[in-house]
C-alpha positions as CSV (number, residue, x, y, z in Angstrom):
1,M,52.6,68.8,96.5
2,D,54.0,68.5,99.9
3,F,56.1,65.5,98.9
4,L,57.8,67.6,96.0
5,S,58.5,70.7,98.7
6,R,60.5,68.1,100.9
7,L,62.8,67.2,98.1
8,S,66.2,68.9,97.4
9,K,66.8,70.3,93.9
10,K,68.6,67.7,92.8
11,E,66.1,65.1,94.0
12,K,63.3,67.2,92.3
13,R,65.2,67.2,88.7
14,L,65.8,63.2,89.2
15,F,62.0,62.9,90.2
16,Y,60.9,65.2,86.8
17,I,63.4,62.8,84.7
18,T,61.9,59.4,86.0
19,V,58.2,61.0,85.4
20,A,59.4,62.0,81.9
21,I,60.9,58.6,81.1
22,V,57.8,56.5,82.7
23,G,55.6,59.0,80.7
24,V,57.3,58.3,77.4
25,L,57.4,54.6,78.1
26,L,53.6,54.5,79.2
27,L,53.1,56.7,76.0
28,D,55.3,54.1,73.9
29,R,53.1,51.0,75.2
30,V,49.7,52.6,75.3
31,V,49.6,54.8,72.2
32,F,52.7,54.1,69.8
33,K,52.8,50.5,70.0
34,P,49.0,49.8,69.1
35,V,49.2,52.3,66.2
36,I,52.5,50.8,65.0
37,S,51.0,47.3,65.0
38,K,47.7,48.4,63.4
39,L,50.0,50.1,60.7
40,E,51.9,46.8,60.2
41,G,48.6,44.8,59.8
42,F,47.5,47.3,57.4
43,N,50.6,47.1,55.4
44,G,50.4,43.3,55.2
45,K,46.7,43.5,54.1
46,I,47.8,45.9,51.7
47,S,50.9,43.9,50.2
48,L,48.4,41.0,49.9
49,E,45.8,43.0,48.0
50,E,48.6,44.1,45.8
51,K,49.5,40.7,45.1
52,K,45.8,40.0,44.1
53,L,45.4,42.9,42.0
54,S,48.7,42.0,40.1
55,K,47.1,38.4,39.7
56,S,43.8,39.7,38.4
57,M,45.6,42.4,36.1
58,L,47.5,39.5,34.4
59,I,44.3,37.3,33.9
60,L,42.5,40.4,32.8
61,A,45.5,40.9,30.2
62,Q,44.8,37.2,29.0
63,E,41.2,38.2,28.8
64,Q,40.9,37.7,25.2
65,S,43.0,34.6,24.9
66,I,40.5,33.0,27.7
67,K,37.6,34.1,26.1
68,N,38.8,32.6,22.9
69,E,39.9,29.1,24.6
70,Y,36.4,29.4,26.2
71,D,34.6,29.8,22.7
72,K,36.3,26.7,21.2
73,F,35.6,24.5,24.0
74,A,32.1,25.7,24.6
75,Q,31.3,24.9,20.8
76,G,31.7,21.2,21.6
77,I,29.6,21.2,24.8
78,K,26.7,23.6,24.1
79,Q,23.4,22.0,23.4
80,E,22.1,23.1,20.1
81,Q,19.9,19.7,19.0
82,S,16.9,18.4,20.7
83,D,17.4,15.4,23.4
84,E,16.9,12.8,21.1
85,E,19.4,13.9,18.4
86,T,21.8,14.8,20.8
87,T,21.3,11.2,22.3
88,A,21.6,9.7,18.7
89,A,24.9,11.6,18.2
90,L,26.3,10.4,21.3
91,L,25.4,6.8,20.6
92,S,27.1,7.3,17.1
93,S,30.0,8.7,18.4
94,I,30.6,6.1,21.1
95,E,30.0,3.6,18.1
96,K,32.6,5.1,16.2
97,M,35.3,5.4,18.8
98,A,34.4,1.6,19.6
99,N,34.8,0.4,16.1
100,S,38.1,2.1,15.4
101,V,39.8,0.6,18.3
102,S,38.2,-3.2,17.7
103,V,36.1,-3.0,20.8
104,F,32.9,-5.0,19.9
105,I,29.5,-3.3,21.2
106,L,26.9,-6.0,22.3
107,D,23.9,-3.6,23.5
108,M,23.7,0.2,23.9
109,K,20.9,2.1,25.9
110,P,20.3,5.4,26.5
111,G,19.7,6.5,30.2
112,Q,17.7,9.4,31.5
113,V,18.7,12.8,30.8
114,E,19.6,14.6,34.0
115,K,18.5,18.4,33.9
116,G,20.6,20.8,36.1
117,E,20.2,24.5,36.1
118,S,22.7,25.2,33.4
119,Y,23.5,21.8,32.0
120,K,22.2,18.6,30.8
121,K,23.8,15.1,31.4
122,Y,23.1,12.4,29.0
123,S,24.3,8.9,30.0
124,V,24.5,5.5,27.9
125,K,24.7,2.1,29.1
126,V,27.1,0.2,27.0
127,E,27.8,-3.6,26.7
128,A,31.0,-4.7,25.0
129,E,33.7,-7.1,24.7
130,A,37.4,-6.4,24.0
131,K,40.8,-7.2,24.6
132,I,42.5,-5.5,27.4
133,N,44.3,-3.2,25.1
134,N,41.8,-2.2,22.8
135,L,39.6,-1.5,26.0
136,S,42.2,0.9,27.3
137,D,42.4,2.5,23.8
138,F,38.7,2.8,23.8
139,I,38.3,4.6,27.3
140,Y,41.7,6.8,26.2
141,Q,39.5,8.1,23.3
142,L,36.4,8.4,25.4
143,E,38.3,10.6,28.1
144,N,40.2,12.8,25.6
145,S,37.4,13.3,23.2
146,P,36.4,17.3,22.4
147,K,33.1,16.1,24.0
148,L,32.9,16.0,27.5
149,L,32.8,12.3,27.9
150,R,33.3,10.5,31.1
151,V,33.2,6.7,31.8
152,S,31.1,7.0,35.1
153,E,30.6,3.3,35.9
154,F,32.6,0.5,34.8
155,R,32.4,-3.3,35.3
156,L,34.6,-6.1,33.9
157,T,34.1,-9.8,33.5
158,P,36.4,-12.5,32.2
159,Q,35.4,-14.4,29.2
160,K,36.0,-17.8,28.2
161,K,37.4,-16.7,25.0
162,E,41.1,-16.2,25.0
163,S,42.1,-12.7,26.5
164,F,38.6,-11.3,26.1
165,L,36.7,-9.2,28.7
166,K,32.9,-8.5,28.8
167,I,32.5,-4.7,29.8
168,S,29.5,-3.1,31.3
169,M,30.2,0.7,31.8
170,T,28.1,3.8,31.7
171,I,29.1,6.8,29.5
172,T,28.1,10.3,30.4
173,E,28.3,13.5,28.3
174,V,27.5,16.7,29.6
175,L,26.2,19.8,27.7
176,I,25.5,23.3,28.7
177,N,22.2,24.9,28.2
């Protein structure tokens, strides 16, 4: 306090103003800035959560139509038969599709049934002959059938016959339990 007693009245006023300004700046840097930045961070998180909530509300509003679509597709992929009956139905549907687009099946062999937690995967090895345009129609029918059919392995070999190809493929179907 010895320092303050040596100062004139004007210098004391200037000293107090300087201390007040430094105090306010220090208070701003130490208290206000961190609090404001935290609040801005919270506001950002709140707006992000609001966007997620509005998206969830939109999905929730469409719940019934989503359930209807699920039920429509689930009918085609739920297993309601034994493994043997399902394999026979798969072989039959592949044969029908092949005949409808002039793909000549030479041999079909059912593969092992792969069992997962909530699904079963049936596979069929198919040997066939076809022209390229008929083959593309056949694959298109397989991929776009209401069943979950996919061509998982595929091999082509040219034949000596005019524009015929020998096809070796594995077709899989997935059914949920």
